[in-house]
mmCIF file as Biopython writes it, N, C-alpha, C and O atoms, coordinates in Angstrom:
data_model
#
loop_
_atom_site.group_PDB
_atom_site.id
_atom_site.type_symbol
_atom_site.label_atom_id
_atom_site.label_alt_id
_atom_site.label_comp_id
_atom_site.label_asym_id
_atom_site.label_entity_id
_atom_site.label_seq_id
_atom_site.pdbx_PDB_ins_code
_atom_site.Cartn_x
_atom_site.Cartn_y
_atom_site.Cartn_z
_atom_site.occupancy
_atom_site.B_iso_or_equiv
_atom_site.auth_seq_id
_atom_site.auth_asym_id
_atom_site.pdbx_PDB_model_num
ATOM 1   N N  . MET A ? 1  ? 21.367 -6.752  30.425 1.0 0.0 1  A 1 
ATOM 2   C CA . MET A ? 1  ? 21.601 -6.055  29.166 1.0 0.0 1  A 1 
ATOM 3   C C  . MET A ? 1  ? 21.231 -4.587  29.339 1.0 0.0 1  A 1 
ATOM 4   O O  . MET A ? 1  ? 20.099 -4.263  29.698 1.0 0.0 1  A 1 
ATOM 5   N N  . PHE A ? 2  ? 22.177 -3.716  29.086 1.0 0.0 2  A 1 
ATOM 6   C CA . PHE A ? 2  ? 21.924 -2.282  29.057 1.0 0.0 2  A 1 
ATOM 7   C C  . PHE A ? 2  ? 21.965 -1.821  27.605 1.0 0.0 2  A 1 
ATOM 8   O O  . PHE A ? 2  ? 22.830 -2.249  26.840 1.0 0.0 2  A 1 
ATOM 9   N N  . ASN A ? 3  ? 21.052 -0.967  27.231 1.0 0.0 3  A 1 
ATOM 10  C CA . ASN A ? 3  ? 20.985 -0.412  25.862 1.0 0.0 3  A 1 
ATOM 11  C C  . ASN A ? 3  ? 20.963 -1.496  24.786 1.0 0.0 3  A 1 
ATOM 12  O O  . ASN A ? 3  ? 21.720 -1.411  23.819 1.0 0.0 3  A 1 
ATOM 13  N N  . PRO A ? 4  ? 20.103 -2.521  24.935 1.0 0.0 4  A 1 
ATOM 14  C CA . PRO A ? 4  ? 20.084 -3.589  23.938 1.0 0.0 4  A 1 
ATOM 15  C C  . PRO A ? 4  ? 19.530 -3.109  22.610 1.0 0.0 4  A 1 
ATOM 16  O O  . PRO A ? 4  ? 18.649 -2.251  22.549 1.0 0.0 4  A 1 
ATOM 17  N N  . GLU A ? 5  ? 20.070 -3.687  21.554 1.0 0.0 5  A 1 
ATOM 18  C CA . GLU A ? 5  ? 19.652 -3.328  20.196 1.0 0.0 5  A 1 
ATOM 19  C C  . GLU A ? 5  ? 19.737 -4.579  19.322 1.0 0.0 5  A 1 
ATOM 20  O O  . GLU A ? 5  ? 20.776 -5.236  19.265 1.0 0.0 5  A 1 
ATOM 21  N N  . ILE A ? 6  ? 18.636 -4.901  18.643 1.0 0.0 6  A 1 
ATOM 22  C CA . ILE A ? 6  ? 18.644 -6.037  17.729 1.0 0.0 6  A 1 
ATOM 23  C C  . ILE A ? 6  ? 19.271 -5.572  16.422 1.0 0.0 6  A 1 
ATOM 24  O O  . ILE A ? 6  ? 18.770 -4.645  15.785 1.0 0.0 6  A 1 
ATOM 25  N N  . ILE A ? 7  ? 20.361 -6.210  16.021 1.0 0.0 7  A 1 
ATOM 26  C CA . ILE A ? 7  ? 21.070 -5.780  14.811 1.0 0.0 7  A 1 
ATOM 27  C C  . ILE A ? 7  ? 20.851 -6.719  13.626 1.0 0.0 7  A 1 
ATOM 28  O O  . ILE A ? 7  ? 21.213 -6.392  12.495 1.0 0.0 7  A 1 
ATOM 29  N N  . LYS A ? 8  ? 20.251 -7.897  13.888 1.0 0.0 8  A 1 
ATOM 30  C CA . LYS A ? 8  ? 19.930 -8.821  12.803 1.0 0.0 8  A 1 
ATOM 31  C C  . LYS A ? 8  ? 18.767 -9.704  13.225 1.0 0.0 8  A 1 
ATOM 32  O O  . LYS A ? 8  ? 18.715 -10.168 14.364 1.0 0.0 8  A 1 
ATOM 33  N N  . LYS A ? 9  ? 17.822 -9.938  12.295 1.0 0.0 9  A 1 
ATOM 34  C CA . LYS A ? 9  ? 16.648 -10.778 12.558 1.0 0.0 9  A 1 
ATOM 35  C C  . LYS A ? 9  ? 16.522 -11.795 11.430 1.0 0.0 9  A 1 
ATOM 36  O O  . LYS A ? 9  ? 16.736 -11.466 10.264 1.0 0.0 9  A 1 
ATOM 37  N N  . GLN A ? 10 ? 16.172 -13.039 11.783 1.0 0.0 10 A 1 
ATOM 38  C CA . GLN A ? 10 ? 15.982 -14.081 10.777 1.0 0.0 10 A 1 
ATOM 39  C C  . GLN A ? 10 ? 14.782 -14.946 11.129 1.0 0.0 10 A 1 
ATOM 40  O O  . GLN A ? 10 ? 14.487 -15.163 12.304 1.0 0.0 10 A 1 
ATOM 41  N N  . GLU A ? 11 ? 14.100 -15.433 10.119 1.0 0.0 11 A 1 
ATOM 42  C CA . GLU A ? 11 ? 12.991 -16.373 10.218 1.0 0.0 11 A 1 
ATOM 43  C C  . GLU A ? 11 ? 11.804 -15.840 11.036 1.0 0.0 11 A 1 
ATOM 44  O O  . GLU A ? 11 ? 11.588 -16.267 12.171 1.0 0.0 11 A 1 
ATOM 45  N N  . PRO A ? 12 ? 11.046 -14.916 10.462 1.0 0.0 12 A 1 
ATOM 46  C CA . PRO A ? 12 ? 9.877  -14.402 11.176 1.0 0.0 12 A 1 
ATOM 47  C C  . PRO A ? 12 ? 8.804  -15.476 11.379 1.0 0.0 12 A 1 
ATOM 48  O O  . PRO A ? 12 ? 8.675  -16.399 10.575 1.0 0.0 12 A 1 
ATOM 49  N N  . TYR A ? 13 ? 8.055  -15.342 12.445 1.0 0.0 13 A 1 
ATOM 50  C CA . TYR A ? 13 ? 6.919  -16.230 12.715 1.0 0.0 13 A 1 
ATOM 51  C C  . TYR A ? 13 ? 5.910  -15.474 13.575 1.0 0.0 13 A 1 
ATOM 52  O O  . TYR A ? 13 ? 6.231  -14.440 14.161 1.0 0.0 13 A 1 
ATOM 53  N N  . GLU A ? 14 ? 4.695  -15.996 13.643 1.0 0.0 14 A 1 
ATOM 54  C CA . GLU A ? 14 ? 3.650  -15.396 14.458 1.0 0.0 14 A 1 
ATOM 55  C C  . GLU A ? 14 ? 3.618  -16.098 15.812 1.0 0.0 14 A 1 
ATOM 56  O O  . GLU A ? 14 ? 3.447  -17.315 15.884 1.0 0.0 14 A 1 
ATOM 57  N N  . ALA A ? 15 ? 3.781  -15.327 16.877 1.0 0.0 15 A 1 
ATOM 58  C CA . ALA A ? 15 ? 3.773  -15.877 18.234 1.0 0.0 15 A 1 
ATOM 59  C C  . ALA A ? 15 ? 2.522  -15.410 18.975 1.0 0.0 15 A 1 
ATOM 60  O O  . ALA A ? 15 ? 1.908  -14.407 18.611 1.0 0.0 15 A 1 
ATOM 61  N N  . GLN A ? 16 ? 2.161  -16.140 20.000 1.0 0.0 16 A 1 
ATOM 62  C CA . GLN A ? 16 ? 1.087  -15.742 20.915 1.0 0.0 16 A 1 
ATOM 63  C C  . GLN A ? 16 ? 1.761  -15.438 22.252 1.0 0.0 16 A 1 
ATOM 64  O O  . GLN A ? 16 ? 2.441  -16.291 22.823 1.0 0.0 16 A 1 
ATOM 65  N N  . GLU A ? 17 ? 1.568  -14.224 22.740 1.0 0.0 17 A 1 
ATOM 66  C CA . GLU A ? 17 ? 2.212  -13.826 23.989 1.0 0.0 17 A 1 
ATOM 67  C C  . GLU A ? 17 ? 1.228  -13.175 24.944 1.0 0.0 17 A 1 
ATOM 68  O O  . GLU A ? 17 ? 0.266  -12.525 24.534 1.0 0.0 17 A 1 
ATOM 69  N N  . SER A ? 18 ? 1.493  -13.367 26.220 1.0 0.0 18 A 1 
ATOM 70  C CA . SER A ? 18 ? 0.797  -12.655 27.284 1.0 0.0 18 A 1 
ATOM 71  C C  . SER A ? 18 ? 1.823  -11.743 27.950 1.0 0.0 18 A 1 
ATOM 72  O O  . SER A ? 18 ? 3.025  -11.847 27.705 1.0 0.0 18 A 1 
ATOM 73  N N  . CYS A ? 19 ? 1.313  -10.839 28.804 1.0 0.0 19 A 1 
ATOM 74  C CA . CYS A ? 19 ? 2.217  -9.916  29.469 1.0 0.0 19 A 1 
ATOM 75  C C  . CYS A ? 19 ? 1.600  -9.470  30.785 1.0 0.0 19 A 1 
ATOM 76  O O  . CYS A ? 19 ? 0.389  -9.268  30.871 1.0 0.0 19 A 1 
ATOM 77  N N  . LEU A ? 20 ? 2.423  -9.319  31.797 1.0 0.0 20 A 1 
ATOM 78  C CA . LEU A ? 20 ? 1.921  -8.838  33.078 1.0 0.0 20 A 1 
ATOM 79  C C  . LEU A ? 20 ? 1.462  -7.385  32.989 1.0 0.0 20 A 1 
ATOM 80  O O  . LEU A ? 20 ? 0.746  -6.909  33.870 1.0 0.0 20 A 1 
ATOM 81  N N  . SER A ? 21 ? 1.868  -6.672  31.932 1.0 0.0 21 A 1 
ATOM 82  C CA . SER A ? 21 ? 1.457  -5.284  31.733 1.0 0.0 21 A 1 
ATOM 83  C C  . SER A ? 21 ? 0.061  -5.168  31.136 1.0 0.0 21 A 1 
ATOM 84  O O  . SER A ? 21 ? -0.509 -4.078  31.114 1.0 0.0 21 A 1 
ATOM 85  N N  . LEU A ? 22 ? -0.494 -6.267  30.653 1.0 0.0 22 A 1 
ATOM 86  C CA . LEU A ? 22 ? -1.791 -6.255  29.982 1.0 0.0 22 A 1 
ATOM 87  C C  . LEU A ? 22 ? -2.735 -7.265  30.608 1.0 0.0 22 A 1 
ATOM 88  O O  . LEU A ? 22 ? -2.310 -8.287  31.147 1.0 0.0 22 A 1 
ATOM 89  N N  . GLN A ? 23 ? -4.011 -6.964  30.528 1.0 0.0 23 A 1 
ATOM 90  C CA . GLN A ? 23 ? -5.013 -7.921  30.973 1.0 0.0 23 A 1 
ATOM 91  C C  . GLN A ? 23 ? -5.590 -8.622  29.755 1.0 0.0 23 A 1 
ATOM 92  O O  . GLN A ? 23 ? -5.530 -8.103  28.641 1.0 0.0 23 A 1 
ATOM 93  N N  . GLY A ? 24 ? -6.136 -9.776  29.972 1.0 0.0 24 A 1 
ATOM 94  C CA . GLY A ? 24 ? -6.812 -10.469 28.891 1.0 0.0 24 A 1 
ATOM 95  C C  . GLY A ? 24 ? -6.045 -11.671 28.385 1.0 0.0 24 A 1 
ATOM 96  O O  . GLY A ? 24 ? -5.125 -12.177 29.028 1.0 0.0 24 A 1 
ATOM 97  N N  . TYR A ? 25 ? -6.459 -12.108 27.208 1.0 0.0 25 A 1 
ATOM 98  C CA . TYR A ? 25 ? -5.919 -13.313 26.599 1.0 0.0 25 A 1 
ATOM 99  C C  . TYR A ? 25 ? -4.617 -13.036 25.861 1.0 0.0 25 A 1 
ATOM 100 O O  . TYR A ? 25 ? -4.296 -11.881 25.583 1.0 0.0 25 A 1 
ATOM 101 N N  . PRO A ? 26 ? -3.860 -14.090 25.539 1.0 0.0 26 A 1 
ATOM 102 C CA . PRO A ? 26 ? -2.644 -13.904 24.743 1.0 0.0 26 A 1 
ATOM 103 C C  . PRO A ? 26 ? -2.952 -13.192 23.422 1.0 0.0 26 A 1 
ATOM 104 O O  . PRO A ? 26 ? -4.025 -13.357 22.841 1.0 0.0 26 A 1 
ATOM 105 N N  . LYS A ? 27 ? -1.999 -12.414 22.979 1.0 0.0 27 A 1 
ATOM 106 C CA . LYS A ? 27 ? -2.141 -11.641 21.748 1.0 0.0 27 A 1 
ATOM 107 C C  . LYS A ? 27 ? -1.136 -12.147 20.703 1.0 0.0 27 A 1 
ATOM 108 O O  . LYS A ? 27 ? -0.061 -12.638 21.045 1.0 0.0 27 A 1 
ATOM 109 N N  . LYS A ? 28 ? -1.505 -12.018 19.433 1.0 0.0 28 A 1 
ATOM 110 C CA . LYS A ? 28 ? -0.603 -12.401 18.343 1.0 0.0 28 A 1 
ATOM 111 C C  . LYS A ? 28 ? 0.405  -11.285 18.110 1.0 0.0 28 A 1 
ATOM 112 O O  . LYS A ? 28 ? 0.074  -10.101 18.170 1.0 0.0 28 A 1 
ATOM 113 N N  . THR A ? 29 ? 1.645  -11.689 17.842 1.0 0.0 29 A 1 
ATOM 114 C CA . THR A ? 29 ? 2.696  -10.721 17.547 1.0 0.0 29 A 1 
ATOM 115 C C  . THR A ? 29 ? 3.748  -11.365 16.645 1.0 0.0 29 A 1 
ATOM 116 O O  . THR A ? 29 ? 3.894  -12.587 16.640 1.0 0.0 29 A 1 
ATOM 117 N N  . LYS A ? 30 ? 4.465  -10.568 15.899 1.0 0.0 30 A 1 
ATOM 118 C CA . LYS A ? 30 ? 5.512  -11.061 15.003 1.0 0.0 30 A 1 
ATOM 119 C C  . LYS A ? 30 ? 6.828  -11.148 15.773 1.0 0.0 30 A 1 
ATOM 120 O O  . LYS A ? 30 ? 7.244  -10.186 16.419 1.0 0.0 30 A 1 
ATOM 121 N N  . ARG A ? 31 ? 7.465  -12.285 15.701 1.0 0.0 31 A 1 
ATOM 122 C CA . ARG A ? 31 ? 8.770  -12.509 16.320 1.0 0.0 31 A 1 
ATOM 123 C C  . ARG A ? 31 ? 9.692  -13.163 15.299 1.0 0.0 31 A 1 
ATOM 124 O O  . ARG A ? 31 ? 9.263  -13.547 14.211 1.0 0.0 31 A 1 
ATOM 125 N N  . TYR A ? 32 ? 10.949 -13.283 15.662 1.0 0.0 32 A 1 
ATOM 126 C CA . TYR A ? 32 ? 11.957 -13.902 14.805 1.0 0.0 32 A 1 
ATOM 127 C C  . TYR A ? 32 ? 12.615 -15.054 15.556 1.0 0.0 32 A 1 
ATOM 128 O O  . TYR A ? 32 ? 12.901 -14.944 16.748 1.0 0.0 32 A 1 
ATOM 129 N N  . LYS A ? 33 ? 12.853 -16.163 14.850 1.0 0.0 33 A 1 
ATOM 130 C CA . LYS A ? 33 ? 13.435 -17.349 15.483 1.0 0.0 33 A 1 
ATOM 131 C C  . LYS A ? 33 ? 14.886 -17.127 15.892 1.0 0.0 33 A 1 
ATOM 132 O O  . LYS A ? 33 ? 15.368 -17.744 16.841 1.0 0.0 33 A 1 
ATOM 133 N N  . SER A ? 34 ? 15.583 -16.244 15.174 1.0 0.0 34 A 1 
ATOM 134 C CA . SER A ? 34 ? 16.989 -15.986 15.440 1.0 0.0 34 A 1 
ATOM 135 C C  . SER A ? 34 ? 17.244 -14.482 15.399 1.0 0.0 34 A 1 
ATOM 136 O O  . SER A ? 34 ? 16.831 -13.796 14.463 1.0 0.0 34 A 1 
ATOM 137 N N  . ILE A ? 35 ? 17.930 -13.978 16.427 1.0 0.0 35 A 1 
ATOM 138 C CA . ILE A ? 35 ? 18.279 -12.561 16.459 1.0 0.0 35 A 1 
ATOM 139 C C  . ILE A ? 35 ? 19.738 -12.400 16.888 1.0 0.0 35 A 1 
ATOM 140 O O  . ILE A ? 35 ? 20.297 -13.244 17.588 1.0 0.0 35 A 1 
ATOM 141 N N  . LYS A ? 36 ? 20.320 -11.319 16.459 1.0 0.0 36 A 1 
ATOM 142 C CA . LYS A ? 36 ? 21.661 -10.952 16.905 1.0 0.0 36 A 1 
ATOM 143 C C  . LYS A ? 36 ? 21.496 -9.637  17.659 1.0 0.0 36 A 1 
ATOM 144 O O  . LYS A ? 36 ? 20.931 -8.677  17.136 1.0 0.0 36 A 1 
ATOM 145 N N  . VAL A ? 37 ? 22.000 -9.604  18.902 1.0 0.0 37 A 1 
ATOM 146 C CA . VAL A ? 37 ? 21.792 -8.453  19.776 1.0 0.0 37 A 1 
ATOM 147 C C  . VAL A ? 37 ? 23.127 -7.844  20.180 1.0 0.0 37 A 1 
ATOM 148 O O  . VAL A ? 37 ? 24.104 -8.546  20.441 1.0 0.0 37 A 1 
ATOM 149 N N  . ARG A ? 38 ? 23.134 -6.521  20.221 1.0 0.0 38 A 1 
ATOM 150 C CA . ARG A ? 38 ? 24.288 -5.753  20.706 1.0 0.0 38 A 1 
ATOM 151 C C  . ARG A ? 38 ? 23.818 -5.045  21.972 1.0 0.0 38 A 1 
ATOM 152 O O  . ARG A ? 38 ? 22.760 -4.417  21.975 1.0 0.0 38 A 1 
ATOM 153 N N  . TRP A ? 39 ? 24.603 -5.143  23.055 1.0 0.0 39 A 1 
ATOM 154 C CA . TRP A ? 39 ? 24.245 -4.508  24.323 1.0 0.0 39 A 1 
ATOM 155 C C  . TRP A ? 39 ? 25.495 -4.213  25.130 1.0 0.0 39 A 1 
ATOM 156 O O  . TRP A ? 39 ? 26.597 -4.641  24.789 1.0 0.0 39 A 1 
ATOM 157 N N  . GLN A ? 40 ? 25.294 -3.470  26.211 1.0 0.0 40 A 1 
ATOM 158 C CA . GLN A ? 40 ? 26.385 -3.203  27.140 1.0 0.0 40 A 1 
ATOM 159 C C  . GLN A ? 40 ? 26.157 -4.021  28.407 1.0 0.0 40 A 1 
ATOM 160 O O  . GLN A ? 40 ? 25.024 -4.182  28.861 1.0 0.0 40 A 1 
ATOM 161 N N  . ASN A ? 41 ? 27.256 -4.538  28.975 1.0 0.0 41 A 1 
ATOM 162 C CA . ASN A ? 41 ? 27.155 -5.290  30.225 1.0 0.0 41 A 1 
ATOM 163 C C  . ASN A ? 41 ? 27.242 -4.325  31.412 1.0 0.0 41 A 1 
ATOM 164 O O  . ASN A ? 41 ? 27.240 -3.108  31.222 1.0 0.0 41 A 1 
ATOM 165 N N  . LYS A ? 42 ? 27.317 -4.860  32.630 1.0 0.0 42 A 1 
ATOM 166 C CA . LYS A ? 42 ? 27.321 -4.010  33.822 1.0 0.0 42 A 1 
ATOM 167 C C  . LYS A ? 42 ? 28.548 -3.100  33.908 1.0 0.0 42 A 1 
ATOM 168 O O  . LYS A ? 42 ? 28.539 -2.113  34.644 1.0 0.0 42 A 1 
ATOM 169 N N  . ASN A ? 43 ? 29.596 -3.429  33.162 1.0 0.0 43 A 1 
ATOM 170 C CA . ASN A ? 43 ? 30.796 -2.583  33.106 1.0 0.0 43 A 1 
ATOM 171 C C  . ASN A ? 43 ? 30.782 -1.660  31.890 1.0 0.0 43 A 1 
ATOM 172 O O  . ASN A ? 43 ? 31.784 -1.018  31.575 1.0 0.0 43 A 1 
ATOM 173 N N  . PHE A ? 44 ? 29.637 -1.602  31.213 1.0 0.0 44 A 1 
ATOM 174 C CA . PHE A ? 44 ? 29.429 -0.793  30.011 1.0 0.0 44 A 1 
ATOM 175 C C  . PHE A ? 44 ? 30.360 -1.184  28.863 1.0 0.0 44 A 1 
ATOM 176 O O  . PHE A ? 44 ? 30.740 -0.354  28.037 1.0 0.0 44 A 1 
ATOM 177 N N  . GLU A ? 45 ? 30.713 -2.460  28.835 1.0 0.0 45 A 1 
ATOM 178 C CA . GLU A ? 45 ? 31.477 -3.011  27.720 1.0 0.0 45 A 1 
ATOM 179 C C  . GLU A ? 45 ? 30.475 -3.563  26.714 1.0 0.0 45 A 1 
ATOM 180 O O  . GLU A ? 45 ? 29.495 -4.201  27.100 1.0 0.0 45 A 1 
ATOM 181 N N  . TRP A ? 46 ? 30.714 -3.320  25.418 1.0 0.0 46 A 1 
ATOM 182 C CA . TRP A ? 46 ? 29.793 -3.784  24.385 1.0 0.0 46 A 1 
ATOM 183 C C  . TRP A ? 46 ? 29.942 -5.273  24.152 1.0 0.0 46 A 1 
ATOM 184 O O  . TRP A ? 46 ? 31.055 -5.798  24.125 1.0 0.0 46 A 1 
ATOM 185 N N  . ARG A ? 47 ? 28.836 -5.942  23.986 1.0 0.0 47 A 1 
ATOM 186 C CA . ARG A ? 47 ? 28.778 -7.368  23.686 1.0 0.0 47 A 1 
ATOM 187 C C  . ARG A ? 47 ? 27.845 -7.581  22.501 1.0 0.0 47 A 1 
ATOM 188 O O  . ARG A ? 47 ? 26.923 -6.799  22.272 1.0 0.0 47 A 1 
ATOM 189 N N  . VAL A ? 48 ? 28.099 -8.654  21.748 1.0 0.0 48 A 1 
ATOM 190 C CA . VAL A ? 48 ? 27.233 -9.058  20.637 1.0 0.0 48 A 1 
ATOM 191 C C  . VAL A ? 48 ? 27.083 -10.570 20.715 1.0 0.0 48 A 1 
ATOM 192 O O  . VAL A ? 48 ? 28.060 -11.297 20.894 1.0 0.0 48 A 1 
ATOM 193 N N  . LYS A ? 49 ? 25.836 -11.035 20.577 1.0 0.0 49 A 1 
ATOM 194 C CA . LYS A ? 49 ? 25.594 -12.475 20.644 1.0 0.0 49 A 1 
ATOM 195 C C  . LYS A ? 49 ? 24.335 -12.813 19.871 1.0 0.0 49 A 1 
ATOM 196 O O  . LYS A ? 49 ? 23.410 -12.005 19.783 1.0 0.0 49 A 1 
ATOM 197 N N  . LYS A ? 50 ? 24.307 -14.020 19.308 1.0 0.0 50 A 1 
ATOM 198 C CA . LYS A ? 50 ? 23.128 -14.538 18.611 1.0 0.0 50 A 1 
ATOM 199 C C  . LYS A ? 50 ? 22.300 -15.343 19.600 1.0 0.0 50 A 1 
ATOM 200 O O  . LYS A ? 50 ? 22.840 -16.121 20.386 1.0 0.0 50 A 1 
ATOM 201 N N  . PHE A ? 51 ? 20.975 -15.150 19.555 1.0 0.0 51 A 1 
ATOM 202 C CA . PHE A ? 51 ? 20.045 -15.892 20.398 1.0 0.0 51 A 1 
ATOM 203 C C  . PHE A ? 51 ? 18.998 -16.547 19.515 1.0 0.0 51 A 1 
ATOM 204 O O  . PHE A ? 51 ? 18.640 -16.009 18.467 1.0 0.0 51 A 1 
ATOM 205 N N  . THR A ? 52 ? 18.508 -17.704 19.932 1.0 0.0 52 A 1 
ATOM 206 C CA . THR A ? 52 ? 17.497 -18.426 19.160 1.0 0.0 52 A 1 
ATOM 207 C C  . THR A ? 52 ? 16.392 -18.917 20.086 1.0 0.0 52 A 1 
ATOM 208 O O  . THR A ? 52 ? 16.531 -18.922 21.309 1.0 0.0 52 A 1 
ATOM 209 N N  . GLY A ? 53 ? 15.285 -19.332 19.463 1.0 0.0 53 A 1 
ATOM 210 C CA . GLY A ? 53 ? 14.198 -19.987 20.183 1.0 0.0 53 A 1 
ATOM 211 C C  . GLY A ? 53 ? 13.545 -19.119 21.239 1.0 0.0 53 A 1 
ATOM 212 O O  . GLY A ? 53 ? 13.349 -17.917 21.055 1.0 0.0 53 A 1 
ATOM 213 N N  . TRP A ? 54 ? 13.208 -19.769 22.370 1.0 0.0 54 A 1 
ATOM 214 C CA . TRP A ? 54 ? 12.485 -19.113 23.455 1.0 0.0 54 A 1 
ATOM 215 C C  . TRP A ? 54 ? 13.252 -17.898 23.988 1.0 0.0 54 A 1 
ATOM 216 O O  . TRP A ? 54 ? 12.654 -16.859 24.266 1.0 0.0 54 A 1 
ATOM 217 N N  . THR A ? 55 ? 14.573 -18.029 24.130 1.0 0.0 55 A 1 
ATOM 218 C CA . THR A ? 55 ? 15.389 -16.920 24.628 1.0 0.0 55 A 1 
ATOM 219 C C  . THR A ? 55 ? 15.282 -15.718 23.701 1.0 0.0 55 A 1 
ATOM 220 O O  . THR A ? 55 ? 15.160 -14.585 24.167 1.0 0.0 55 A 1 
ATOM 221 N N  . ALA A ? 56 ? 15.325 -15.953 22.395 1.0 0.0 56 A 1 
ATOM 222 C CA . ALA A ? 56 ? 15.192 -14.864 21.427 1.0 0.0 56 A 1 
ATOM 223 C C  . ALA A ? 56 ? 13.830 -14.197 21.551 1.0 0.0 56 A 1 
ATOM 224 O O  . ALA A ? 56 ? 13.731 -12.973 21.466 1.0 0.0 56 A 1 
ATOM 225 N N  . GLN A ? 57 ? 12.783 -14.987 21.750 1.0 0.0 57 A 1 
ATOM 226 C CA . GLN A ? 57 ? 11.432 -14.430 21.868 1.0 0.0 57 A 1 
ATOM 227 C C  . GLN A ? 57 ? 11.322 -13.545 23.111 1.0 0.0 57 A 1 
ATOM 228 O O  . GLN A ? 57 ? 10.748 -12.457 23.044 1.0 0.0 57 A 1 
ATOM 229 N N  . ILE A ? 58 ? 11.855 -13.991 24.222 1.0 0.0 58 A 1 
ATOM 230 C CA . ILE A ? 58 ? 11.803 -13.210 25.465 1.0 0.0 58 A 1 
ATOM 231 C C  . ILE A ? 58 ? 12.573 -11.899 25.298 1.0 0.0 58 A 1 
ATOM 232 O O  . ILE A ? 58 ? 12.094 -10.843 25.713 1.0 0.0 58 A 1 
ATOM 233 N N  . ILE A ? 59 ? 13.746 -11.957 24.701 1.0 0.0 59 A 1 
ATOM 234 C CA . ILE A ? 59 ? 14.545 -10.744 24.495 1.0 0.0 59 A 1 
ATOM 235 C C  . ILE A ? 59 ? 13.783 -9.760  23.615 1.0 0.0 59 A 1 
ATOM 236 O O  . ILE A ? 59 ? 13.769 -8.563  23.904 1.0 0.0 59 A 1 
ATOM 237 N N  . GLN A ? 60 ? 13.148 -10.242 22.547 1.0 0.0 60 A 1 
ATOM 238 C CA . GLN A ? 60 ? 12.372 -9.359  21.680 1.0 0.0 60 A 1 
ATOM 239 C C  . GLN A ? 60 ? 11.229 -8.701  22.453 1.0 0.0 60 A 1 
ATOM 240 O O  . GLN A ? 60 ? 10.970 -7.510  22.284 1.0 0.0 60 A 1 
ATOM 241 N N  . HIS A ? 61 ? 10.548 -9.470  23.296 1.0 0.0 61 A 1 
ATOM 242 C CA . HIS A ? 61 ? 9.446  -8.954  24.101 1.0 0.0 61 A 1 
ATOM 243 C C  . HIS A ? 61 ? 9.937  -7.831  25.019 1.0 0.0 61 A 1 
ATOM 244 O O  . HIS A ? 61 ? 9.307  -6.777  25.102 1.0 0.0 61 A 1 
ATOM 245 N N  . GLU A ? 62 ? 11.054 -8.054  25.701 1.0 0.0 62 A 1 
ATOM 246 C CA . GLU A ? 62 ? 11.575 -7.069  26.643 1.0 0.0 62 A 1 
ATOM 247 C C  . GLU A ? 62 ? 12.130 -5.831  25.939 1.0 0.0 62 A 1 
ATOM 248 O O  . GLU A ? 62 ? 11.978 -4.718  26.443 1.0 0.0 62 A 1 
ATOM 249 N N  . ILE A ? 63 ? 12.769 -6.009  24.786 1.0 0.0 63 A 1 
ATOM 250 C CA . ILE A ? 63 ? 13.247 -4.849  24.027 1.0 0.0 63 A 1 
ATOM 251 C C  . ILE A ? 63 ? 12.065 -4.020  23.549 1.0 0.0 63 A 1 
ATOM 252 O O  . ILE A ? 63 ? 12.145 -2.792  23.515 1.0 0.0 63 A 1 
ATOM 253 N N  . ASP A ? 64 ? 10.956 -4.682  23.177 1.0 0.0 64 A 1 
ATOM 254 C CA . ASP A ? 64 ? 9.746  -3.936  22.831 1.0 0.0 64 A 1 
ATOM 255 C C  . ASP A ? 64 ? 9.325  -3.039  23.999 1.0 0.0 64 A 1 
ATOM 256 O O  . ASP A ? 64 ? 8.974  -1.878  23.786 1.0 0.0 64 A 1 
ATOM 257 N N  . HIS A ? 65 ? 9.356  -3.561  25.224 1.0 0.0 65 A 1 
ATOM 258 C CA . HIS A ? 65 ? 9.010  -2.745  26.381 1.0 0.0 65 A 1 
ATOM 259 C C  . HIS A ? 65 ? 9.944  -1.536  26.489 1.0 0.0 65 A 1 
ATOM 260 O O  . HIS A ? 65 ? 9.489  -0.422  26.748 1.0 0.0 65 A 1 
ATOM 261 N N  . CYS A ? 66 ? 11.230 -1.751  26.294 1.0 0.0 66 A 1 
ATOM 262 C CA . CYS A ? 66 ? 12.200 -0.634  26.352 1.0 0.0 66 A 1 
ATOM 263 C C  . CYS A ? 66 ? 11.875 0.438   25.321 1.0 0.0 66 A 1 
ATOM 264 O O  . CYS A ? 66 ? 12.130 1.623   25.537 1.0 0.0 66 A 1 
ATOM 265 N N  . ASP A ? 67 ? 11.313 0.008   24.201 1.0 0.0 67 A 1 
ATOM 266 C CA . ASP A ? 67 ? 10.940 0.939   23.122 1.0 0.0 67 A 1 
ATOM 267 C C  . ASP A ? 67 ? 9.512  1.458   23.275 1.0 0.0 67 A 1 
ATOM 268 O O  . ASP A ? 67 ? 9.013  2.144   22.383 1.0 0.0 67 A 1 
ATOM 269 N N  . GLY A ? 68 ? 8.850  1.148   24.382 1.0 0.0 68 A 1 
ATOM 270 C CA . GLY A ? 68 ? 7.489  1.631   24.633 1.0 0.0 68 A 1 
ATOM 271 C C  . GLY A ? 68 ? 6.407  0.877   23.896 1.0 0.0 68 A 1 
ATOM 272 O O  . GLY A ? 68 ? 5.298  1.386   23.734 1.0 0.0 68 A 1 
ATOM 273 N N  . ILE A ? 69 ? 6.713  -0.343  23.441 1.0 0.0 69 A 1 
ATOM 274 C CA . ILE A ? 69 ? 5.736  -1.145  22.691 1.0 0.0 69 A 1 
ATOM 275 C C  . ILE A ? 69 ? 5.176  -2.233  23.599 1.0 0.0 69 A 1 
ATOM 276 O O  . ILE A ? 69 ? 5.915  -2.986  24.234 1.0 0.0 69 A 1 
ATOM 277 N N  . LEU A ? 70 ? 3.831  -2.291  23.642 1.0 0.0 70 A 1 
ATOM 278 C CA . LEU A ? 70 ? 3.146  -3.384  24.321 1.0 0.0 70 A 1 
ATOM 279 C C  . LEU A ? 70 ? 2.456  -4.228  23.268 1.0 0.0 70 A 1 
ATOM 280 O O  . LEU A ? 70 ? 1.914  -3.683  22.306 1.0 0.0 70 A 1 
ATOM 281 N N  . ILE A ? 71 ? 2.461  -5.538  23.425 1.0 0.0 71 A 1 
ATOM 282 C CA . ILE A ? 71 ? 1.831  -6.410  22.430 1.0 0.0 71 A 1 
ATOM 283 C C  . ILE A ? 71 ? 0.333  -6.215  22.415 1.0 0.0 71 A 1 
ATOM 284 O O  . ILE A ? 71 ? -0.366 -6.866  21.639 1.0 0.0 71 A 1 
#
């Protein structure tokens, strides 16, 4: 995913996450069970797709990194 952007979020919940960028115990953070993401593929073509569950949580975590946010 190049230039990913979350364009829709549904069903917030509190998650516990760890990160290789941080030391210590898992931290609490707000995530969404369902997200809709817009991004460019390797050919710079725009794509849009809905993600749920664990995949949605991972994408949110990585987009936070792109935005300079650490949990």
